[in-house]
C-alpha positions in Angstrom: 13.3 53.7 40.3 14.0 50.5 38.5 13.2 49.6 35.0 10.3 47.3 36.0 8.4 50.1 37.7 9.0 52.5 34.8 7.7 50.0 32.3 4.7 49.3 34.5 3.7 52.9 34.6 4.3 53.3 30.9 2.1 50.3 30.1 -0.5 51.5 32.5 -0.8 54.8 30.8 -0.8 53.2 27.4 -3.6 50.8 28.5 -5.7 53.7 29.8 -5.2 55.7 26.6 -6.1 52.6 24.5 -9.2 52.0 26.6 -10.3 55.7 26.2 -9.7 55.4 22.4 -11.8 52.2 22.1 -14.6 53.7 24.3 -14.8 56.9 22.2 -14.8 55.0 18.9 -17.6 52.7 20.1 -19.6 55.6 21.7 -19.3 57.7 18.5 -20.7 54.7 16.4 -23.6 54.3 18.9 -24.3 58.0 18.8 -24.2 58.0 15.0 -26.7 55.1 14.7 -29.0 56.8 17.3 -28.9 60.1 15.2 -29.7 58.1 12.1 -32.7 56.5 13.8 -33.9 59.9 15.0 -33.7 61.5 11.6 -35.3 58.6 9.8 -38.2 58.6 12.3 -38.8 62.3 11.3 -38.6 61.3 7.6 -41.1 58.5 8.1 -43.5 60.8 10.0 -43.4 63.2 7.0 -43.9 60.4 4.5 -47.0 59.2 6.5 -48.3 62.8 6.4 -47.8 63.0 2.7 -49.5 59.6 2.2 -52.5 60.8 4.2 -52.7 64.0 2.1 -52.3 62.0 -1.2 -55.0 59.5 -0.1 -57.4 62.4 0.6 -56.5 64.1 -2.6 -57.3 60.9 -4.5 -60.6 60.7 -2.8 -61.5 64.2 -3.7 -60.0 64.6 -7.1 -60.0 61.0 -8.5 -56.2 60.9 -9.0 -52.9 61.5 -7.2 -50.8 64.5 -7.9 -47.1 64.9 -8.5 -47.3 68.7 -8.1 -46.3 69.9 -4.6 -48.2 73.2 -5.1 -51.5 71.4 -5.8 -51.0 69.0 -2.8 -50.1 71.8 -0.4 -52.9 74.0 -1.6 -55.3 71.0 -1.1 -54.1 70.5 2.4 -54.4 74.2 3.2 -57.8 74.9 1.7 -59.3 71.6 0.5 -62.3 69.8 1.8 -63.1 66.2 2.4 -66.7 65.3 1.7 -68.6 63.0 4.1 -70.5 60.6 2.0 -73.1 57.9 3.0 -73.7 55.0 0.8 -76.8 52.9 1.1 -78.3 50.3 -1.2 -81.8 49.0 -1.8 -82.3 45.5 -3.1 -85.4 45.1 -5.1 -86.6 41.6 -6.0 -87.9 41.6 -9.6 -90.9 39.6 -10.8 -88.8 36.8 -12.3 -86.8 36.2 -9.1 -83.6 38.2 -9.8 -82.4 41.0 -7.6 -81.8 44.6 -8.7 -79.6 46.8 -6.6 -80.1 50.5 -6.4 -77.2 52.5 -4.8 -77.9 55.8 -3.1 -75.0 58.1 -2.4 -75.7 61.0 -0.1 -73.3 63.8 0.7 -73.7 64.7 4.3 -71.3 67.6 4.5 -67.6 68.4 4.3 -64.7 69.1 6.6 -61.5 70.9 6.0 -58.4 68.7 5.2 -56.3 70.7 7.6 -58.7 70.3 10.5 -59.4 66.7 10.0 -56.1 65.2 8.9 -53.4 67.6 10.2 -54.9 69.0 13.4 -52.8 69.9 16.4 -53.8 66.8 18.3 -52.7 64.4 15.6 -49.5 66.3 14.5 -48.4 68.8 17.2 -46.4 71.6 15.6 -47.5 70.8 12.0 -46.0 73.2 9.6 -47.5 73.1 6.1 -44.6 75.0 4.6 -42.2 72.3 5.8 -44.2 69.3 4.7 -42.4 68.7 1.4 -38.9 69.3 2.9 -36.7 66.3 3.8 -35.5 66.6 7.4 -31.8 67.5 7.8 -31.3 68.7 4.2 -30.9 72.2 3.1 -34.4 72.6 1.5 -34.5 69.4 -0.6 -38.0 68.1 -1.3 -39.2 64.6 -1.4 -39.5 63.2 -5.0 -43.1 62.7 -5.9 -44.3 60.6 -8.8 -48.0 60.1 -9.7 -49.4 58.4 -12.8 -52.0 56.0 -14.2 -51.0 52.5 -15.3 -52.9 49.6 -16.7 -53.2 46.5 -14.5 -55.4 43.6 -15.7 -57.0 45.8 -18.4 -58.0 48.4 -15.8 -56.4 51.8 -15.5 -55.3 52.5 -11.9 -53.6 55.3 -10.1 -50.1 54.8 -8.7 -47.9 57.0 -6.5 -44.4 56.9 -5.2 -42.9 59.5 -2.8 -39.2 59.0 -2.0 -36.4 60.5 0.1 -33.8 61.6 -2.4 -31.2 62.6 0.2 -31.1 59.8 2.8 -29.3 60.7 6.1 -28.1 57.1 6.3 -25.5 56.9 3.5 -25.8 53.1 3.6 -29.3 53.4 2.0 -28.8 52.9 -1.7 -31.2 52.7 -4.6 -29.7 49.6 -6.1 -29.8 47.7 -2.8 -31.5 44.3 -3.2 -33.2 44.6 0.2 -36.2 47.0 -0.1 -35.8 48.1 3.5 -32.2 49.2 2.8 -33.3 51.5 -0.1 -34.0 55.2 0.5 -37.2 55.6 2.5 -40.4 55.7 0.4 -44.0 54.7 0.1 -45.8 53.5 -2.9 -44.6 52.2 -6.2 -44.4 53.3 -9.8 -45.4 49.9 -11.1 -47.6 48.4 -8.4 -50.9 49.5 -6.8 -49.7 50.1 -3.3 -49.2 52.9 -0.8 -47.2 50.9 1.7 -43.9 52.2 2.9 -40.6 50.3 2.8 -40.1 50.9 6.6 -43.3 48.9 7.3 
């Protein structure tokens, strides 16, 4: 065998090994990004559940809660009241209108049955609601308080993933959608999520 054939075979083997190396590195990056998307989808689903529970809690109790035990107990045994509002407009003798508001409670439904039923959230597990997916039992950080906006006291809430699976998500990132997943704000009256 001459030197040209030997070098051809060596370069051919090196080219195949290099192609395999490049393929594996690209595939591993694609698999990692796919895994991040899967985990973040599960985190977002839990944040949406917590947001629904907090909204119902606010409607029933007049404030948000930062206590997981209170929120989970509310989801487990709490009730949402079905209320009907109607108003009657009475024209007064001097031409002005007076409005009388009637509020009737028609009944109640269990929070678990109406918000977290099997049809809406298949496989819902109340004990896992506070746990961040792919962590060893870490809970979402929950903040609830009252702030003053325009001389009115309003409720605010923020629920945040304190252990992001995507290590590129940092709290000091200027882009809100690159910060750890969360909904709400400590200083604004909002319950929107930074994934929306």
